[in-house]
C-alpha positions as a printed Julia matrix, in Angstrom:
196×3 Matrix{Float64}:
  -0.01  -15.08  -28.26
  -0.14  -16.83  -24.52
  -2.13  -16.03  -21.69
  -1.2   -16.37  -18.4
  -2.82  -16.12  -15.03
  -1.57  -13.43  -12.5
  -0.9   -14.51   -9.04
  -0.73  -11.81   -5.79
   1.89  -11.16   -3.37
   0.29  -13.97   -1.41
   0.21  -16.53   -4.03
  -3.32  -16.31   -4.78
  -4.52  -16.11   -8.32
  -6.09  -12.76   -9.19
  -9.39  -13.62  -10.75
  -9.35  -11.82  -14.3
  -5.8   -10.58  -14.56
  -4.15  -12.14  -17.68
  -0.37  -11.11  -18.87
  -0.3   -11.44  -22.63
   3.0   -12.5   -24.16
   3.28  -12.15  -27.88
   5.34  -14.49  -30.08
   8.3   -12.22  -31.37
  10.13  -12.9   -34.8
  13.48  -11.86  -34.96
  15.61  -11.82  -37.87
  18.88   -9.65  -38.87
  16.35   -6.63  -39.97
  15.04   -6.52  -36.43
  12.05   -7.91  -35.19
   7.94   -8.5   -36.03
   5.27   -9.02  -33.44
   1.47   -8.83  -33.27
   0.93   -6.55  -30.4
  -3.05   -6.86  -30.67
  -5.33   -9.4   -31.77
  -9.23   -8.83  -31.26
  -9.95  -12.62  -31.98
  -7.47  -14.04  -29.64
  -8.09  -11.44  -26.88
 -12.12  -12.28  -26.92
 -11.7   -15.75  -27.54
  -9.34  -16.23  -24.19
 -10.19  -13.28  -21.99
 -13.66  -11.33  -22.51
 -15.99  -11.49  -25.61
 -17.65   -8.63  -24.23
 -14.65   -6.12  -23.96
 -14.77   -2.89  -26.38
 -12.08   -0.57  -26.33
 -12.91    3.2   -26.77
  -9.26    5.03  -26.0
  -5.64    4.73  -26.04
  -3.39    6.43  -23.56
   0.48    7.17  -23.68
   2.44    8.37  -20.69
   6.44    8.87  -20.72
   8.19    8.95  -17.32
  11.39    9.33  -15.97
  13.36    6.98  -13.78
  11.6     7.13  -10.32
   8.09    8.07  -11.56
   5.35    6.37   -9.67
   2.14    6.94  -11.22
  -1.04    5.77   -9.2
  -2.69    3.62   -7.85
  -5.79    4.84  -10.3
  -9.15    3.54  -10.92
 -12.52    4.97  -11.91
 -15.66    4.13  -10.33
 -18.91    2.71  -12.01
 -20.92    4.15  -13.99
 -17.27    4.95  -15.82
 -15.11    2.27  -14.57
 -12.32    0.95  -17.09
 -10.7    -2.06  -17.88
  -7.09   -1.42  -19.13
  -4.62   -3.3   -21.61
  -1.24   -1.94  -20.7
   1.91   -2.1   -22.19
   5.5    -0.61  -21.98
   6.73    0.12  -25.32
   9.95    1.78  -24.31
  12.15    1.11  -21.29
  10.73   -0.82  -18.52
   8.57   -0.4   -15.57
   7.17   -2.13  -12.42
   3.3    -2.37  -12.98
   1.06   -3.01   -9.81
  -2.36   -3.86   -9.47
  -4.47   -3.57   -6.2
  -7.73   -5.87   -6.15
 -10.76   -3.18   -5.34
 -13.44   -5.83   -5.34
 -14.89   -6.39   -1.75
 -16.52   -9.46   -3.09
 -13.09  -11.25   -4.03
 -10.93  -13.79   -1.77
  -7.75  -11.73   -3.13
  -9.77   -8.24   -1.72
  -6.98   -5.74   -0.76
  -4.13   -7.97   -2.52
  -1.81   -6.88   -5.1
   0.45   -8.06   -8.03
   3.35   -6.49   -9.39
   5.03   -7.31  -12.54
   7.92   -5.93  -14.67
   7.04   -4.78  -18.36
   9.7    -3.63  -20.72
  10.8    -3.26  -24.36
  12.06   -6.58  -24.37
   9.65   -9.14  -23.71
   7.1    -6.81  -25.28
   4.09   -8.32  -22.79
   0.82   -6.61  -21.71
  -1.29   -6.97  -18.62
  -5.23   -6.95  -19.06
  -6.68   -5.4   -16.05
 -10.28   -5.75  -15.81
 -12.89   -3.19  -13.96
 -12.38   -3.5   -10.16
  -8.48   -2.92   -9.76
  -6.48    0.27   -9.03
  -3.57    0.32  -11.22
  -0.25    2.19  -11.3
   3.74    1.66  -11.94
   7.2     2.77  -11.06
   9.58    3.88  -13.94
  12.58    2.12  -13.55
  14.16    3.69  -16.63
  14.41    7.28  -18.22
  11.83    7.38  -21.01
   9.71    4.59  -20.11
   6.82    4.69  -22.34
   3.37    3.44  -21.57
   0.68    2.71  -24.29
  -2.78    1.42  -22.87
  -6.31    0.74  -24.15
  -9.47    1.58  -21.88
 -12.94    0.31  -21.75
 -14.44    3.59  -21.0
 -13.39    7.22  -21.33
 -11.83    9.51  -18.67
 -14.05   10.94  -16.41
 -12.85   13.04  -13.37
 -15.99   13.03  -11.23
 -15.36    9.07  -11.29
 -11.72    9.36  -10.88
  -9.82    7.98   -7.66
  -6.49    7.11   -6.66
  -5.13    4.86   -3.53
  -1.93    5.93   -1.96
   0.93    4.48   -3.68
   2.6     3.73   -0.15
  -0.41    2.63    1.7
   0.81    0.99    4.97
  -2.5    -1.57    4.78
  -1.6    -2.78    1.13
   2.12   -2.58    1.84
   3.22   -2.62   -1.65
   6.69   -3.69   -2.06
   8.13   -1.23   -4.97
  11.82   -2.86   -4.57
  13.43    0.44   -4.75
  16.51   -0.88   -3.43
  16.76   -3.78   -5.78
  15.96   -1.4    -8.67
  18.28    1.18   -7.26
  15.82    3.82   -6.93
  16.98    6.58   -4.42
  14.18    8.98   -4.95
  10.59    8.71   -6.18
   8.52   11.43   -8.14
   4.96   11.97   -7.61
   2.5    14.59   -8.99
   0.58   16.56   -6.14
  -2.87   14.52   -6.92
  -1.09   11.43   -6.36
   0.55   12.51   -3.03
  -2.94   13.35   -1.81
  -4.35    9.76   -2.83
  -6.53    8.21   -0.22
  -5.33    5.28    2.05
  -6.81    2.03    1.54
  -9.36    2.42    4.52
 -10.47    5.9     3.63
 -11.42    4.53    0.19
 -13.24    1.49    2.05
 -15.11    4.15    4.17
 -16.12    6.24    1.44
 -17.45    3.86   -0.58
 -14.74    3.86   -3.39
 -14.55    0.02   -3.99
 -16.03   -2.41   -5.99
 -19.01   -5.09   -4.98
């Protein structure tokens, strides 16, 4: 496995975010790769991380899910991968003490490269499905808790995420009611729904 730093839209390193690329072995039968290795993860990323829940989602082309996060005491780190199809994965830094506070990164994940993103506590996460039947699998470091769950609007004007809809030929986005009613970045700040 290879571990790479991730940079914001402004070219700054987003401390803690890591792109993980597996070594894939192809032959006439198909392929094999190691999708998870606890030793490697803890050696290169964080020795204290323990995963407690695995989540799966399936999305049509044009679906946007996010930008989701949970507050302390149920804040979640996430290890995200796309096991079918392709997505544009997006992460916002919500750590007020960070020099990249309010900045975001976007990375294409797909079932060809089999990459994963480690998202530690302190970030909001979401994605745009670029294909029909995009399937995500992600591990979390804490359980889902509705009382701690929060969302930042996917189209917030202050964060100003470039979803590259024209580039990916997405004519229409589809969101659920909860995500359509998500807070703006400034509302989250005002409510204290951010991280130190």
